[in-house]
C-alpha positions in Angstrom: -1.9 -77.6 -56.8 -4.6 -75.1 -57.4 -4.6 -72.8 -60.5 -5.8 -69.2 -60.2 -6.1 -67.1 -63.4 -5.9 -63.4 -62.9 -9.0 -61.6 -64.2 -7.0 -59.8 -66.9 -5.6 -63.1 -68.1 -9.1 -64.6 -68.2 -10.2 -61.8 -70.5 -7.1 -62.3 -72.7 -8.0 -66.0 -73.0 -11.6 -65.2 -73.9 -10.4 -63.0 -76.8 -8.2 -65.8 -78.3 -9.2 -67.6 -81.5 -11.5 -70.6 -80.7 -9.0 -73.4 -81.4 -6.2 -71.6 -79.5 -8.5 -70.7 -76.7 -9.3 -74.3 -76.0 -5.7 -75.4 -76.1 -4.7 -72.6 -73.7 -7.5 -73.5 -71.3 -6.5 -77.1 -71.3 -2.8 -76.2 -70.8 -3.6 -73.8 -67.9 -5.8 -76.4 -66.3 -3.0 -79.0 -66.6 -0.7 -76.8 -64.6 -2.5 -78.1 -61.5 -1.0 -81.5 -62.0 2.3 -80.5 -63.5 3.3 -76.9 -62.9 6.6 -77.4 -64.8 5.7 -79.2 -68.0 8.3 -79.8 -70.7 7.2 -76.8 -72.8 7.6 -74.4 -69.9 10.7 -72.4 -69.0 11.8 -70.4 -66.0 11.8 -66.6 -66.4 14.2 -64.2 -64.6 12.1 -61.6 -62.8 13.0 -57.9 -63.2 15.7 -56.9 -60.7 13.3 -54.3 -59.2 10.9 -57.1 -58.1 11.6 -59.5 -55.2 9.5 -62.6 -55.6 10.8 -64.3 -52.5 10.1 -68.0 -52.8 7.8 -67.6 -55.9 8.9 -69.1 -59.2 8.2 -67.2 -62.4 7.7 -69.3 -65.6 6.2 -69.2 -69.0 4.5 -72.0 -70.9 4.7 -72.2 -74.7 1.4 -73.1 -76.5 2.0 -72.8 -80.3 2.8 -69.1 -80.8 1.3 -68.1 -77.5 2.9 -67.8 -74.1 1.2 -68.1 -70.7 3.2 -66.3 -68.0 2.6 -67.7 -64.5 4.0 -68.0 -61.0 4.3 -71.0 -58.8 3.9 -70.7 -55.0 5.0 -74.1 -53.5 4.1 -73.1 -49.9 0.5 -72.3 -50.8 0.4 -75.0 -53.6 -0.9 -72.3 -56.0 -0.2 -71.6 -59.7 -1.2 -68.0 -60.7 -1.6 -67.3 -64.4 -0.6 -63.6 -65.0 -1.0 -63.2 -68.8 -1.4 -64.9 -72.1 0.4 -63.2 -75.0 1.3 -63.9 -78.6 4.9 -64.3 -79.5 6.2 -62.6 -81.5 5.9 -59.6 -80.8 5.6 -60.2 -77.1 9.1 -60.0 -75.4 8.4 -60.1 -71.7 9.3 -56.5 -71.1 6.1 -55.9 -69.2 6.9 -58.4 -66.4 7.5 -55.7 -63.9 4.0 -54.3 -64.5 2.4 -57.7 -64.4 4.1 -58.5 -61.1 3.2 -55.1 -59.6 -0.5 -55.8 -60.2 -0.5 -58.8 -57.9 1.9 -57.2 -55.5 
Protein backbone atom coordinates (compact mmCIF):
# COMPACT_ATOMS: atom_id res chain seq x y z
CA UNK A 1 0.00 0.00 0.00
CA UNK A 2 0.96 3.62 -0.41
CA UNK A 3 0.71 6.13 2.44
CA UNK A 4 -0.48 9.71 1.87
CA UNK A 5 -0.33 12.21 4.72
CA UNK A 6 -2.70 15.14 4.39
CA UNK A 7 -0.84 18.50 4.43
CA UNK A 8 -2.51 19.53 7.71
CA UNK A 9 -1.37 16.24 9.33
CA UNK A 10 2.17 16.81 8.00
CA UNK A 11 2.21 20.18 9.74
CA UNK A 12 0.94 18.59 12.96
CA UNK A 13 3.75 16.02 12.82
CA UNK A 14 6.36 18.75 12.27
CA UNK A 15 5.22 20.46 15.48
CA UNK A 16 5.55 17.33 17.65
CA UNK A 17 8.40 17.02 20.19
CA UNK A 18 11.49 15.47 18.53
CA UNK A 19 11.38 11.96 20.02
CA UNK A 20 7.62 11.67 19.43
CA UNK A 21 7.91 13.08 15.91
CA UNK A 22 10.35 10.33 14.92
CA UNK A 23 8.15 7.58 16.41
CA UNK A 24 5.06 8.95 14.65
CA UNK A 25 6.88 9.18 11.31
CA UNK A 26 8.08 5.58 11.61
CA UNK A 27 4.62 4.36 12.62
CA UNK A 28 2.95 6.20 9.72
CA UNK A 29 5.51 4.85 7.25
CA UNK A 30 4.94 1.31 8.58
CA UNK A 31 1.23 1.57 7.69
CA UNK A 32 2.27 0.85 4.08
CA UNK A 33 3.23 -2.70 5.07
CA UNK A 34 0.62 -3.25 7.79
CA UNK A 35 -2.36 -0.84 7.69
CA UNK A 36 -3.98 -2.60 10.68
CA UNK A 37 -1.18 -2.98 13.25
CA UNK A 38 -1.95 -4.32 16.75
CA UNK A 39 -2.10 -0.83 18.31
CA UNK A 40 -4.68 0.38 15.80
CA UNK A 41 -8.42 0.33 16.24
CA UNK A 42 -11.39 0.78 13.94
CA UNK A 43 -13.34 4.02 14.40
CA UNK A 44 -17.03 4.51 13.74
CA UNK A 45 -17.52 7.40 11.30
CA UNK A 46 -20.12 10.05 12.09
CA UNK A 47 -23.58 9.08 10.87
CA UNK A 48 -23.62 12.14 8.58
CA UNK A 49 -20.62 10.82 6.60
CA UNK A 50 -20.79 7.95 4.12
CA UNK A 51 -17.32 6.48 3.63
CA UNK A 52 -18.45 3.77 1.24
CA UNK A 53 -15.77 1.07 1.22
CA UNK A 54 -13.22 3.17 3.13
CA UNK A 55 -12.19 2.06 6.61
CA UNK A 56 -11.56 4.67 9.31
CA UNK A 57 -8.96 3.78 11.96
CA UNK A 58 -6.73 5.25 14.63
CA UNK A 59 -3.24 4.23 15.64
CA UNK A 60 -2.00 4.69 19.21
CA UNK A 61 1.56 5.98 19.55
CA UNK A 62 2.19 6.65 23.26
CA UNK A 63 -0.25 9.45 24.17
CA UNK A 64 -0.72 10.41 20.52
CA UNK A 65 -3.28 9.16 18.00
CA UNK A 66 -2.94 9.06 14.23
CA UNK A 67 -6.36 9.07 12.53
CA UNK A 68 -6.31 7.49 9.08
CA UNK A 69 -8.39 5.82 6.38
CA UNK A 70 -7.72 2.69 4.37
CA UNK A 71 -8.83 2.40 0.75
CA UNK A 72 -8.30 -1.22 -0.29
CA UNK A 73 -9.37 -0.61 -3.89
CA UNK A 74 -6.73 2.08 -4.45
CA UNK A 75 -4.27 0.43 -2.02
CA UNK A 76 -3.94 3.74 -0.19
CA UNK A 77 -3.66 4.75 3.47
CA UNK A 78 -4.52 8.42 4.08
CA UNK A 79 -3.36 9.97 7.36
CA UNK A 80 -5.89 12.65 8.34
CA UNK A 81 -4.60 13.93 11.70
CA UNK A 82 -2.23 13.36 14.60
CA UNK A 83 -3.61 14.42 17.99
CA UNK A 84 -2.65 14.13 21.65
CA UNK A 85 -4.96 12.11 23.87
CA UNK A 86 -6.19 13.28 26.27
CA UNK A 87 -7.79 15.77 25.56
CA UNK A 88 -8.51 14.64 21.97
CA UNK A 89 -11.83 12.76 21.83
CA UNK A 90 -12.51 12.26 18.08
CA UNK A 91 -15.39 14.76 18.00
CA UNK A 92 -13.91 16.48 14.96
CA UNK A 93 -14.03 13.41 12.71
CA UNK A 94 -16.83 14.89 10.62
CA UNK A 95 -14.73 17.99 9.90
CA UNK A 96 -11.65 15.94 9.06
CA UNK A 97 -13.60 13.74 6.67
CA UNK A 98 -15.31 16.74 5.05
CA UNK A 99 -11.89 18.20 4.13
CA UNK A 100 -11.01 15.22 1.97
CA UNK A 101 -14.49 14.90 0.75
